[in-house]
N, C-alpha and C positions, 0 to 999 in steps of 0.2 A: 504494500500500500504506500501511498505518497506520504512523505514526511513533511512536505511543505506544499501549500496550495496558494495560487495567485489568481487574481481577477483582472482581466483586461481585454482590450480589443486586439485581436491578431490581424496584422496587415500584411499585404504583399508589397514589398519594396522594389521599385525599379530604379537602379542607380546608373547614372550616365557613365558611359565608358570614356567619353571624350570631354575635354574642357569646353566650357561655354554655357550659356543659358539654356534652359530646357527647350526653348522655342526653336533652337537650331540643331539640337542633338538628335541623332538617329539610332544610336545603339545603346542598349541598356542591359544590365545584368539583373536578374530576378533573384530575390532572397526574401527573408522574413523580417518584419519589424514590429514595433510596439514596445513601449517601455517595460511593461511587466513581462512580455514575451522574451525580451532580451535577458532579463534576470533569470527566467526559467531555463533558457538555453545555457546561460552561464553556469547555473547550478547543476544542470545535467552533465556538463563537461567536467565538473568537479566531483563526479560520482554520486550525486544525489538523485533522488527520484521525485521531481516536482510534478504536481498536477496543475492544469491550467483551466480556468473557467472562462469560456468565451462562446460566441456564436458567429458562425461564418455563413456565407451564402451556399445554396445548392448549385454551385458553379465550379468550373475547373480550378479557380483560385482557392476556393474553400477546400476542395479535394487536395490541392497542393499543400496547403497549410497543415492539414491533418496528417498527410503522409510524411511531410518533413519533420513534424514534431515527434511522431511515432519513431521515425528513424533516429532521431536525436535522443530518445529516451525520456521525452516529456509525456506524461500520462494524459490521454485525450478523452477520458470518459466523460468529462464535463464540458466538452466542446460539441455543441449541437449545430446542425445545418438547417437554415430556414429559407423558405421561398419568398419571404416578405421583403428581402433586400439583398443586394449583392455583397460580396466580400469587400472590405475596405481596401483601398489602394493608396500608396504613397510614392511620390517621385522625388528624387534628390539629384541635383546636378553635381558635377565634378569641378573643383576649384584648385588652383595652384597653391593658394594659401588662404587662411581664414576658414570660417564655417560655411558649408554649402547651403543653398536655399532648398527648401522643401515645399512640396505641393501635395495636399491631401484631397482624396475623394472618398469621404466617409460619412457625410451628413445624413444619408438615408441608408446606411449599411445594414446588414443583417444584425449586427451587434446592437444597434439602437432598438431593436424589437425584442431583445432578450427579456424573458419573464421570470420573475422571482420564483414562481411555482415550478418552473422547469429545473431548478437547481436543488438537488437533494445531496448534500455533502455527506461523505462518510468520514467521521473524525477519528476513526481507528488508526493509530500510528501517526496521526498528524501532530507535528510539533510546533509549526509556525503557520500563521495565515498572514499573507503580505498583500497590502493594498496601496495604491497610489491615488493622487488626486485627479488623475485623468479620467477614469470611468465616470465618477460623479459629475464631471463637467459636461458630459455628453448630452444628457437630458434628465428630467425628473425621475423617469422610470429606472434608469440605471443608477441614479443617485439613491433611490430607495433600496435597490439591491445591495449597494455598497454598505449602507447602514445596517441592513438586515443581516448580512453575512458577517460583518464585524461583530455585531452583538451576539450572534449565534456562536461564533468561534470563541468569544470571550466567556460566554456562559458555559462552554464545554471545557474551559480551563486551558485553551490553546493560547500560546504567546502570539500577540497581534502586533505587527510592525506596520508603520505608516510613513510613506514618503509623499509629502505634499505635492511635489512635481507640478507646480502651478502652471496653468495655461490660460492666462487672462482672456485671450481672444475666444476661447471656447465657452465662456460663462456669459450669462445674461447681464450680469453687472459685477463689478469688483466687490461691492458690499455683500452680495450673495456668495461669492467665491470665498471671501474671508470667513464669513459666518459658517458656511457649510464645512470648509476644510478644518476649521478649529473644532467644530462639533465632532467630526470624524476622528480628529487627533485625540479627543478626549476618550475615545473607545479603544485606543491603542496602548500597549505597554511601552513601546519604543517609538519615538518620532524622529525622522531623519530630514530636517529641513536644510536647504542651503541658506547661507547668511542673507542673501538678497530676498529669498522667499520668506524667511523669518521676519525680516523687516516689514514686509507687506502684511504678514499675518498677525504679528504681535505689536507692531509699531516701534520696535527697538532693534538696534544692531548690536547691543551688548549681550554677550553669550549668557551670562548668568541671569539677566533679566528675561531672556528668551526661555531659558530652562525653567525659571520660576513661574512664568506664565503657564507653561504646560504642566508643571508639577501641581499647581493649584487646581488643575482639571483631572488629576489622578494619574497622569502619565508617570511611569517609573524611571525612564531614562530618555535623554534628549541628546542627539548627536547633531551638532551644527557644522555643516560642511563649509569650508572656507577656501574652495577652489585649489589653486596651486600650493597654498601654504600647508594644508592639511585639514584637520577637523578637531573641534572641541567636544569633549565628552562630559556630560553631566549625569550623574546617577543620584537618586534620592539618598540622602544621608552620607554621601561620599564626597571627598574633595574632587574638584573638577580637574580634568587632564586635557592637555593639548597633544595630539598625536601628529607628528610631522608627516608630510607627504613625501613622495619619491621624485627625485630629480628626473626631468625629461628634457633632453636636448632639443627635440623638435616635435611640436604638436602638429599632427596631421589633421585631426578632426575632433573637436571637443564634444560633438554629439555622442551621447551614450556614456559619457564619463560618470554621470550620476547613477546610471543603471549598473555600470561596473562596480561602483562603490557599494551599492545596495547588495549586489551579488556577493561581494567579499564579506560584508557584515553578516549576511545571512549564512554564508558558508561557515564563518567562525562560530556563530551560535549553534548551528547544526552539528558541529564537531566538538561541542562542549568547551570551547575556549571562552575566556573572559570577554566582556564587551570591549575592553580596551584593545585586546588582541584582535578581536573581530574588526574593529575600526582600522587597525593597522593593515589588515588584509584588504579592507575596502579601499584604503588609500593606494595600495599596491595595484589592485585590479583596475581602479580608475585611471591610474597612470599608464597602465598597459593599453587600455582602450583608446586613449587619446593619441596613441602612436599608430593607430590603424584607421583606414578610411571608412569602414563600414560601421553599422550600428552595433554589431555583436561579434565581428570577426576577431577583435582583440581579446575576447574573453578566453582565459587560459585553461589548460588541463591542470590537474593537481601537480603533476611533475613540473610543468612550466611555471606555475605559480611559486612553488618552493624554490626553484632555481633562481627565479627573478628576485624574490625577497632576500635570498642569500647574497646575491650580487648587487642588488639595487642600492642606490645612494639615497638614504632617507634623511635628507637635509633641508626639507622645507619646500620641496616642489612636487606637485602631483603630476 
């Protein structure tokens, strides 16, 4: 059975093979995308058995996603196929430097029609339930599912982790985004905001103030990501810690760095390590991911991770 379950929309990603805007590119490489999906793929590469909750279309792209996930070792029993909408698609251009531009076709995708009643989770052997702020941004229906599943997991004694992963353009208003994401965070044991996200959600850029904001809502630990520098760890009743990042000489694409970080933290927790050690692993995988052009191509195997952490320079750069 799955030891960790994640909720999110699975997308098919078409990445341009040649430099230039999407309007002039003719050749693309097909792969998988989606923040939570990236984390699931990363965990499977680290010898975990994640399960993924999603809905795709009854179309070739939906078939492709399910086949690819099964081949990668991601359990697909919670992925349904619907006739009500197509599988979501994402395009990304290729750039010589800086972050690529992305284009989404997902507003009426099959995932937007997912029903709460269609999801019957098996909590046997589940250790962690991981959610981000992207699904609840999609529509009120998916928002309700996010709340329902987080509450259900917590009632079952499952560790709940939450990455706000804010996407302001997807929300009806910033006020609704802030209110909803903070309500969801209050249902989690561990919250993983970036420093810029935390400033929006809490009104502060001070790490301790951010942590206290979530501690007051019942959260047990807060990890504030600070990009290249590393991450600050705050645990209830414990002194705060700052865990340095890993030096990277050349950033290829920062997209997916946060997903790599979450992968590392969850891997550390699933292998029984302290949260501080888990954050260190998160820093390592985040730094690996930014050295690769794809959304999840830089996510390592366990052997690659161990070798990288042994040789990497942990001196303040992720």
